[in-house]
C-alpha positions as CSV (number, residue, x, y, z in Angstrom):
1,M,-6.5,-6.9,8.1
2,D,-8.0,-5.5,11.2
3,H,-6.6,-1.9,11.4
4,S,-8.6,-1.1,14.5
5,T,-5.9,-2.6,16.8
6,H,-3.0,-0.8,15.1
7,V,-1.3,2.1,16.7
8,R,-1.7,5.4,14.8
9,L,1.5,7.4,14.1
10,T,1.9,10.8,15.8
11,D,2.6,14.0,13.8
12,N,6.2,13.7,14.9
13,E,6.5,10.2,13.4
14,L,5.2,11.4,9.9
15,T,8.7,11.5,8.5
16,P,10.3,10.2,5.3
17,S,12.3,7.6,7.2
18,N,9.2,6.2,8.8
19,L,6.8,6.4,5.8
20,E,8.9,5.6,2.6
21,D,7.8,2.2,1.1
22,A,4.8,2.0,3.4
23,T,1.9,0.1,1.9
24,I,-1.4,2.0,1.2
25,Y,-4.7,0.1,1.6
26,G,-8.0,1.3,0.1
27,P,-11.5,1.1,1.4
28,D,-11.9,-2.6,0.8
29,D,-8.5,-3.4,2.4
30,E,-7.1,-3.7,-1.1
31,E,-3.4,-2.9,-1.5
32,I,-3.5,0.1,-3.8
33,G,0.0,1.5,-3.7
34,S,3.1,2.4,-1.7
35,V,4.8,5.6,-0.5
36,S,7.5,6.6,-2.9
37,H,8.6,9.8,-1.0
38,M,7.4,12.9,0.8
39,H,7.5,16.6,0.4
40,G,7.6,18.2,3.9
41,T,7.0,16.5,7.3
42,G,4.2,16.4,9.8
43,A,0.6,17.2,9.2
44,S,1.2,19.5,6.2
45,A,3.3,17.1,4.2
46,Q,2.4,15.8,0.7
47,V,2.9,12.0,0.2
48,V,3.8,10.7,-3.3
49,I,2.2,7.3,-3.8
50,D,3.2,4.9,-6.6
51,V,0.0,3.4,-7.9
52,G,-0.4,0.5,-10.3
53,G,2.5,-1.2,-12.1
54,F,4.2,-4.4,-11.3
55,L,7.2,-4.6,-9.0
56,G,7.6,-0.8,-9.3
57,I,7.7,-0.9,-13.1
58,G,5.0,1.2,-14.8
59,A,3.7,2.7,-11.5
60,K,2.2,6.2,-11.7
61,P,3.3,8.6,-8.9
62,V,0.5,10.8,-7.5
63,A,0.8,13.4,-4.7
64,V,-1.8,13.5,-2.0
65,P,-2.1,15.5,1.3
66,I,-0.9,13.4,4.3
67,S,-4.2,14.3,6.0
68,N,-6.0,12.0,3.7
69,L,-4.0,9.0,4.9
70,D,-4.2,7.3,8.2
71,F,-0.7,6.0,9.0
72,M,-0.3,3.3,11.6
73,R,2.0,0.4,12.8
74,D,0.8,-3.2,12.8
75,E,1.6,-5.8,15.4
76,D,5.0,-6.4,13.8
77,G,5.9,-2.7,13.8
78,D,5.4,-2.3,10.0
79,V,4.1,1.1,8.9
80,H,1.1,1.2,6.5
81,A,-1.8,3.6,5.8
82,V,-5.5,3.3,5.0
83,T,-7.4,5.8,2.8
84,T,-10.9,6.1,1.4
85,W,-9.5,6.4,-2.1
86,T,-9.7,3.5,-4.5
87,K,-6.9,2.5,-6.8
88,D,-8.9,3.8,-9.8
89,E,-9.4,7.1,-8.1
90,L,-5.7,7.5,-7.4
91,K,-4.9,6.4,-11.0
92,A,-7.2,9.2,-12.3
93,M,-5.2,11.9,-10.4
94,S,-2.6,13.9,-12.2
95,E,0.8,12.4,-12.4
96,H,3.3,13.9,-9.9
97,H,6.6,15.2,-11.3
98,D,9.4,16.4,-8.9
99,S,10.7,19.8,-9.8
């Protein structure tokens, strides 16, 4: 997928309603996870990504700073993000537990 033509989201668009279920792509354009939920909004938010598993079963939730994800809309208006992390790097992170 050519992300260079996709429109980046503004800080005001970095909200749970826009980002939940968004697909996350790694450095080789591999689908590595999806947004489960967020803590906070805007540039200081933490994004919880479900990594691994199959059809949501067995996925490991990890929390990352939103600043490490580049959220955008494709030609169809679907929101997704790209990151420099690989699936293995995300899987190696500590599992996130909501308090």
